[in-house]
N, C-alpha and C positions, 0 to 999 in steps of 0.2 A: 683492774679491770680499765682500760683504755679504748675511746672509741675514736678510730682513724676515718678519718674521709679524704679520697683522692677526685678532686676535681681540677677541672680549669676552666674553660672556653661557659662549660653549661653553667656552672653555680661559683659565687667567690666566695670566698675564708669566711666573710661578714654573713655572706648570706646563711653560711653552714653554721657558724657561733649563735646565729638569730634562732634557731633549730634547737643546736645543740651546744651551748657556750662553753663546756668543757671537750669539745674534741680535739684534737689533733687535725687541723685542715693540712695536707701536703698537694704538692702539686700532680699533674696526669700521671697514671701508674704507667710503671714499664718493668723490666726483667728487672729481679733481682728486691722489687721496693718493698716487698712482703719478710724475705728475709731480713733488711738490714733493719727493720723497726721490729723484730723482733717476737710478731705474733703469738699470743701464749693464753693461756686457758685463761675465759671471761672475757677477753678483746673481741669488740667488735670493727669490723673492717666496711665500711661500702664503699665501693667502685661504681662510678661516675664515668670518669674521663681515662681515657690511657693514650700513649703512644703508640703507633705502631709502624710509623715509616723514620722519623727522626731520629728514634731509639727501639731496642728488641723490645718488643710489647712482651707483656706477660706472661707468663706460661702457664699453662691448667697446671701440672705439676708443682708450681708454687702456690696456688688457690688451694689445692688438695693438700701440703703439707699444714697450711695455717688452719684448715678446718681440723683435720689432724692431732693439733695441737692445743685443739679443745676451741678455736676461736670462732664465733660466727661472722659469717661471709655472705655480703648482700650485693648486688648489682643492677644498676638500671641504667636507663636513658643514653648508653651510648656504649663505651668499651664494656662498662659492668652488665648492660644489658645484655650483649653478647657472650660472655664472657659466663652469665649465668645458664646462657639455655644451653650452653654447653655443657654445664655442669648442673645442672639443678636435679640429675638423679644421682647425683653424690654427696649432695648435701646442699649446695649453695643456694641460696633465696632469692630469688629475681622478681623484680617489682615493675609494675607500669605497662602503657602499653606497649613499648618499644621491645620492652622483655618478651610480652605475651605473644609480638609477633616473631617476633625470631623464633620460640619454642615453636609456637605453630607452625615454622615455613612460609607463612607470606612472605615473612623478608627471609633472604637467605645470603646476601651481598654484604660482607663489613664497609665498604664505602656508603652505607646507607645512613652512618654515623658517623663518613668520616670529616672533619672541616680542617680548613688551614687557620692558622690564629698565631697572634704573634708573640714573638718570643722574648721579649722585656719583663716577663713575669708575669706581667696581666691575663695574660693568654684569653688575650681578644678574639672574638671568633671574627674572621676576614672571607667567611663563605659560608653561604649556605648548607644544612646537611639535607642529603635527600630525603629523607623520613622526613621532616623539618617540609622541606618542599611537599611532598606526598598526601601529606598532612592536612597542609594548606591549601592545595587542591580540590580537597575531598570537602573541605568545608565551604568552600567557595563555591563549591558544585550545588551539594547541597543548600546551601544557602540565596541556589537559580542567581549566580552572579556569574558564573559562568557554565558552556555546556558538557554531556559530559562528554563529547569529543572535545572542545575546547581544553579542557582538563589531560583529555589523555595525550593532546600532541602534543601540551606543555611539559607534561609529563618526560615523553620521551625525549625532546627537547634537554631537558635536566639530566637524563640520565645519557644520553651523548656526549655531557661535556664532562672533564677532566675533577674529579672533588673540589682539586682546588680553585677552578673556577666559574662553581656554582653558586652564584649571584642573580638576586632579581635583574639587576641592569643589563648582565650577561643574559640572563636568558632569552629577554627580552628583545635586546641586537641579533640574537643567534632566529630566535620566532621572524622576526620581520621580514626577513628575503624570503620566504617560506610562506608567509599567509601577514598584511598588514592588520586583520582582524586579531592574532595571536598577542601583536605588538597592545594593542586595543585590550583585549582582554590579562593580560598581566597590569595592566593598570587599575583593572575592575581587581583584579586580585589583592594588589597592592594597599587598594581604600578597603577591601572586605574586613583584610587584614588590621587598616589602621582603627575601623570600626569594632574588632574582634580581636583583641592581642592574643587570647591565650589560644587562638587557632595558629599565630606563626609560628610556635617554639612548643613544639612535642617534647622534647628533649629533656627541655628546662620544666615545665609541669610534671614530666617520669621522676625526676632529679627531687623537685619540691615534695612528692610522695612522699619520696621512699626517705627523705628527711624526717617527715612529717611521720613516718612510720615509726622510725629510731626512737624520735622523741615520745613516743606514746609506749612502745613497747622495752623502750630500755631496761626496768626491772626487774622484768618476767620473761623477756623473749630468750628461751637457751641457745645455747652453742649452734649451730650447723652439725648437725650427725655426720660424723664418717660412712657413708656406704660403702665403700672400700677399706677392706681389714689393712692393719699397719704392714702385712709382709706381704702386700699384695705387691704385684710385679711392677707399677708403677713408680714402684721406690726405684730406679733404674740410678748405674752411677754417675750420668748424666744431673739426675737430679739433685746428687750428694754434693757433685759437684760447685755445683750452683749454689748451694748452701751453704757451703766452704768459702767458698768466689766472695760473698757476700756479707756473712754475718761478722763480726769482729767487733771491734774493738775504740774507741777515740784516744789517740795521743795527740796532744800540742794542737788541738783544735781539728787533728787529720783522719778520717776515719778509716782502720787498717784492719785488713778483711785476715780473716783467721790461715788462709789458704799465702795469703804475702808474709805473713809469720813463718808459714812455714818454709816456703821457697827460699826465702832471706838465709834460711839455717840449716837447709840443705846444702847450702854451698858456701857461707862463711862462718860453717862450728867445725873446728877441727873433729869432733868425736862425734860428729853425725853419721860418718859408713858406720862405724861400733852400734852408737845405739839405732840404726836402722835393722842392721842385721839380728839386733837380739829380737826387734819389737816384730819382725817377718817372721822371726821360727818359731819363738812364742804364740804367733799367730796361726801356721803352720800345725805345731804340736798337740794346739789346744791347752785347757786349763792342768797346770804343772802346780800347785801351789809346794813352795817349800823347795822347791827342782832346784839343783843345779843348773848355772847356761852349759856344762857341757853335755847335763842330763835331758835338757830343752832341747840340742843337736841331735843325741840321739831319738829323742822320740819325733823329731822333725823327718831324721832319714825314716823312719820307719815306717811314716804315715806315707812320705814321700813311696816309699816302694810299695804300700798297699794300695795306691794309687796308679801301680805297674810304672812309677817313676824311678831309672837306676841307669846309671853311665854306660851300663853293658846294654842295654833294652834301647839307648838312646840311638841315632846316626851319628855319625861321624859328624855330617856338615850341621845341626842341631847344636849338636855339645859346641862347635867350635861356634855359634853365632853368638852363645854365651858367654866361654871363654879365648881367654888370649894363646895364643902358642907357645909362648912359655906357661899357662897354666896347665894345658894339656900336657905337658912335656914335661912337668916338674913335680905337679901337686899330687896326691894319694887320691884314689877316689872320692872316699869322707869327704874333704876340702872340696871338692871337686864338682860333688854334688850340694852339697850345702851352698857353696856361691853361685850354682845354677839357680838354686831356690829362690836366696835371696833376690838375685837379680830378674828373673820373671815374676816375681811376685805383683800379683793384680789382687784387689782387693772384690769381694763378694761381688753383688747386683744389691744395688741399695744403699751401700757403703763407703766411707773414704776417711783414710787416714787421717788423723790430728785434727777429725773437726771438732766445732764445739762441742760436740754431745759427748766429746771424751776425754781424760784428762791427760792424755799422752802426749802431746803438744805443750803444753804446760811442761807435766815434767821434763820433757826431754832437753826447753830451752834454759832452765832454772828462773830467776829472777823473773816474772810476766812483765809487769811493768815497765823493766828496764828494755825485755826482750822488744815489746812493740814500740817503745819509743826509739828504739834503735833503727827498727824499717824504716820509721818516717824518716828521723833525721839525715838516711842516707840514700835518700830517695830522691832519683832523677823527674822532677816534676814533668818536664818535657817527655821526657821516654817514656814513662807512666801513662801519659797520654795520648802517646800514638802521634806525636809531632811531628817525630823525629823521619831524615832519611832512611833509605834504607843501610844498613851497613854494607863497606866496603868490604872485599878480603882481605886490604892491608888490618881493618880493622879485626874480622876476628880471628886471622892469624895471630896478631899482639894479645886476645884476648884468651883465646888456647893456652899462651904462652902464658900467662896472669894465671890461669887453672892450675896447669901442670907446677908451678911453684907456690902456689895457695895447698895445693892437695898433696903435697910431696909427694909427685908422682916418678917414680924412678924409671924416663921410658928406656932408661936401655936394656932394663926387665920387659921389656915385650907387654909393660903395664901400658893398656891404652887410653883415652880419656873415656870412650863409650863406658869399657867396662869399671872405672873409678865413677860416671855418672849415676851408671845401674846402680852402684854399692851404695851411693847416695840416694835409692830411689828416683830419680830421673832418669826416663826413659831414653834421651837423649840428651846429645853433650850440647843441641841448640837451645833447649831451656835453660840449661843454665846459664848460656852466652845471655843469653835474655834475662836472665837473674843480675850479671853482672853491668849490664846496658841499664837497667832499670834503678840499681844500687850503686852510679861509678866511686863513691868515697866509700863503699862498704869496706869493713876491715875483719881480718879473722878473729872468731872468738872460742873460746875452750868449750 
């Protein structure tokens, strides 16, 4: 039962622990973070700040997955308020004025909560979020520090600036050409904020409200009830692939995703093609306890024919897409259809092969700790981080030659690299080449 808090410019880790001493403080949330921390039953996640430009923002389906797993998910102040307003009907709880404004439609733009910040780990804000400027102007107007027209004009100036330029000095400079009085109005607003500090930072006030709420309800607040059933169509292949890409384990101090383990062994494991064929055909055939693999193949063929798929009914150009010329001429129809089923196999929406939720990957790679360490040992950090230049044709040719040797392809028999890649569950040769580039010292394993 763990409480995770994602924040950055709005509140600091020491402030978080002042309310929740045992909470785990994280940087601003981004795509994949909820999968990486492994949210589970009775966990609580409070999202305050989140990346949206420098990194991919957290996706709605990730939050739905966390709630479906039994976690309570709360949002406030910034990215959390925005996501909570979008997902409150699905069980995400929103707290604070910013959330309420988004939920009611009083606020609609995501740049209302955007700020520029330091990248040194402190995440100190370098600009003012528009929602704070709006709140400050409202407070100053109610205190008769500025007129309604002055507040409206200063808000217009603020909205015209990019979010990273929204600072009070910048607003004052932009307001001065239009009216010297507006410059003086900014000075009066700042004097008002010095007297009433709470009016200067609505986001912070909302974040503190959320932390206080979690402190006071930690023992008796139930998880967010997922409104959408587990079989709903939001569980797409994209959601499944995100989970497999970000969930994983740590080896030698490095996080290794389940997708990374899968991709490495798709390329570097000699027996993978045979294992993939068995995996696919068993899925096509359906449950067959105690059946021999030959019986599984027969059942898979029968399932395909019931679905209207057979060598006789498929046009020649469709067969040629999945089978090589020599296979079309030299294989019987049974083997042709089996290879077509293996190479064209795609999982159903919401599922992904060899993810953390299935033991298939662990069975496939053998000793699991060794398999994970193998990926780390042979990973090129520069390539994995995307800092390398695009490969040239010579590089591609040499890597293709390496694949031919590694996979023991008899090119004279018409076995193409594309067919060999598909036999290993790789839709394209390019994906295999990318694995080679990411693991240049990778070695073939049994």
